[in-house]
N, C-alpha and C positions, 0 to 999 in steps of 0.2 A: 592190756589187761590177760598174764600167762595163766593159760588152764594145768592145771596139775597132772599127773595119773593116773589118781585116784577116777580123777572123773570120765575120763574117756574109758576107763575099765568100764565105771558103771552105767556109764550107756553100755558097753556091748554088753554086759550083762543083763541089763534092764530086757537087750533086745530078746537075747537067751531070754526069762524068762518069758517073756511075751511071745517063742516060737513053742512053751512049753504049754503054757497058758490056755484054758477053753475057748473060745471065747465066750463063750452064756456062762462065763464065771460070775460074779460082782467085781470081783479084782480084777478083772477082761481093761476094766474103760481107765481107770485110775495109771493102770501101767501105763498105759497109751499116754492119757494124759504126761502122767511123770516122764517117761523117753520123750514127747515132744519140746518139752520145756528143758529137762539138759540136753536135745540135737538146738534148740534157739540160742539158748546161754556156745551152745560149742562150738554155733555156727560158722563164726570170724574166727577158730580159729588152724593156723598151718601145721599145719607134721610136719619137720622138717627130719628127714634120714640122716644119721651122725654120715662124717665121710667115710667114704669107702675105705680098706685099706692101701698102702701106696707104698711097695716094694724098693719106691728110691724114696722115700722120705725115711729124715732119720730120732730114731727112736729116740726119746727124752724118760728118764730118771726121775723118782721122786727118793728121800731121804726119808721114814720116816724111825717113829721111836718109841719103843712100848712104855704109856704113863699104865700109871692105876684102874684109867677109865675103858684103855685099848690105843689103837693107834692111832696114833699123831701125826701130820708130817713137821718135823723140824726148821724154825726158821732158814726162810729161804732154800730148799729143799726139795723145792721140784721145778718138772721143764728143765731138769737138767742130763747134758750130757753122761752120756758112759763112766767118762772121764772124771768129769764133774764132779754126779754124785761120788764115784769112788774115791776122790781127792776127800770131800767134807765126812766120808764118813770115816778117815784118817783122822778129819780132827779130829774129829769124836771121841775119837779114842783115847787122842792124845791129853784130850781135855778128865778121861776120867770116863765116858760112858761103857758099859756096859758090851762086848761084843753080841752076847747075846738078847738082849732089850734096844736093837739095833738091826736095819733090812732095809732096802732097798729095790723099785718098783719099778714093773714100765709101765709110768705112765703117759703117753702118747706118744704123739707124732708129729715134727712139726714139720 
């Protein structure tokens, strides 16, 4: 089972709130209980940091089109080399896409 970032952030927020709460406060015991419940739920979660930047790796690119709901990746428009992305953009222009509604972004590395 995977946990989202919000649950991990909630635990950090609870820890900070507990630090700021007086131990004699009626809410203190409830905060401790909530923290312990969340900790037990997250006890099997392993957080893997992203791979560090590799200067030897080849950058990948994605091509996006501006739509009414915002920017979206075009079909077959991700994990491209720079020449592949440039070729895809040129095909889009040739098919009538407006240059102001198409963009190329760095997507990651191979």
